[in-house]
N, C-alpha and C positions, 0 to 999 in steps of 0.2 A: 596538768594534765597530761597523763599520758604518754609516750612515745608512738603507741595506737590508734590511739586518741585523734592526734597532731596530723597523721599521715593520712584519716579517716576526714578531717579539717581540710587541707591542702585539697585535695582530691577534688570539694568542691573549685577552692583558685583554682584551681590543671585547670579543669572542667568551664567555670567562664574563662582565663586564659584562653581552652583550645578555640570556642566558637569565635570569640577577636579575630584569634590567627586564622578559622576560617571564610569570614567574612570580610576582610583588610586586607584590600589589594596592595600587594611589592613582589619582588622577586624572589621572596624565597614562602612565600605566608605560607603556602602548600604545606613544606616541611617540617616547619616551625609547629602546625598543626597536627602532623605524624609525629614529630617531636612531643609533643608536650601530650598527644593526647598516650605513648606509647608508656610516660613517664607517669601519667595519671594508674592506664592501662598496674604501674610495677611498684604502687602503694598500694591499691588492691591484692594484691597476694604477700606485699610485708607488714600491711597494716594485721591483718588472721594470723599472721606465721607468728611474728612478735608476740601477738597478745598468750595464743596457745602457749606455743615454748615458757614466756617469763608468770605464764598465769595472771598476764592483764587482764582479761575482761571482766568492762565496767558496763551498767547496763545504761550507757551512751554507747558506746560502741558497739552495745546491741542492737540495739535502733538506726544508727547515724549510720554504721558498715553499709546495710546493704543496700539502703536509701542514697546512701553516695554512689552504689554504685550504680543504681537506676537512672539515679539524673545524670549522669557521666552517658551510659549505653544509650538511654534515649534523646539526647539532647545532642550524640552523632549519632544517628541516623535521621533524625529530624534536619539537624540543618544538611546534611549528608542530600537526602529529597532534593530539595530549592537550590544546593552547589549541580546535582547531576541535571534539573531540567532548566538551568543557566545555560550548560556544556553547552549541551544538548541541544539547544536552539541558538547558540553562538555556533556548533557544527562544530566544537573541541574533543566531543568523547570519544572517543573511537570505539567500532565497532570489532565487540570479541567474535564474532563468522557475522557467513550471512544464508538466511533461508529462505528457499521462494522467491527468493526477491526482497524481502523485510532483513533490514540489518537488525542483527540481536547485542545489546550493550548490556554491560556490569552496570547499572544503571539501582537506586533504590528506588522503589515506589511506594507510591503515597499509601496502597493496600498492606503494603510488609510494613511497614513502620507502624501505622491503627491493629493487627496484630500484634505486633509487637509494643506498643504502650499498652492494650487491653491486659495482655497478659501477666507483664507488670504490675498492673490497680487490681486485679483482680484479686492474684494471689498476696498481693500484699494487706487487701481488704480482710481474704480468707484470715489472713495468720494475725490482724486485728481482731477479727472476733472471735479466733481461737482466742489470743492473749485472752481476752473478758469473757469466758468460760475457765480460764484457767490451765490451756492446752496448752502446749509447744510441738509445735511444726517442725520437726528436723526438713534439715534440706535434703532433696534428693541427689540418686545418680545420674536421671537425666536435666537434670536443672545445673546440675554442674555441670555438665554435659556443650546443656545451650551455652550457660554463662562461654566458654570456650568459645566454642564455634562466634556465639556474639561479640566476642574478641577479636577473632581471628579475621573474621571478615570486614571490618571496619577497620582493622590494620592493613589492610591488601585491599581493601578502596583508597583511601587515606596513600595506601603507595599509588599507586594507578594516579590519584590525581596529581601528586606528587616527584617523574618521575623526570618528569619533563624540566625539570629546574636543575637539576643535578649534570653531572659532571657526563660525556658522551657515554663511556666506557661502560658507568654506569648506566646510566639507561641505555644503554645495547640490553646489559646486561635481564632486567629485568620486566620490559617492553612488552617482550614476544608471549610468557606465558600470566605476565600479573593478570592480563584482568580477563583471562581464563576462571584462573583459581582461585579471583576477587567473585566474576556469578555464581559457581561451583557456590561458592564458602557462604552464600549472600540467600542463595537458597536454600544449603540446609538449613542455611539457625533460622528461614522462616516458617520450614519443617518443625526441626526440634524444638523452637518456642512454642510453635503454635500443638505441637505431640506432648508439650513435658506439663505445658499447662491444663489441658486437658486429661490427664492421668491425675494430675496435679491435684482438681476437682472432684474426679470421678472416689481419691481414694481416700479424700476428706472431706464427704460429700456430707456423712452422718451431724457435722457442725453447722452446716447453713441447712438444712432437709430440716432440722428440729426447732425450727425456729421460720419455719413456713409456715 
């Protein structure tokens, strides 16, 4: 197994470790979850770059790399739904601002995750259908922007959960702006995910309409 494929496989392992950290209880579990997810995200960048630079692209990597990405991203968003639901019930989720007497939270809602997961499953299904017809669908610019926004949103949300475990001076640096940044990135992710999925399905509609 070459190095890029090892990095891809390690992302599955890191995702499992990240989920364990998310749902365990210790003095630093949120910080550990943040570190594990960030490390998994780094492997996503490195495996593709190394495979291209060293010409180590394999069928295994072509199949498993995007699958590892989707498992990592979807697992993180699903875990955050439960985390934020518990935190809100316990009064531990910080309000970003107030509108007409209502608190607005940087909170991952279940409907947001439905959009994200549905998009990933839909595009994966389209690519499998295209592959069965010997058609290769390349990644598009909107999809790359979507992935970047997803990673940024998850990391910002994890930082928001973790900074209470840090030294006071570090916590005081992140606390004023992180919840607002996380909220903006979360909504941007939802919009880009829905938009990129809709555009991808529309531009490649001939592939599935021909079988209907």
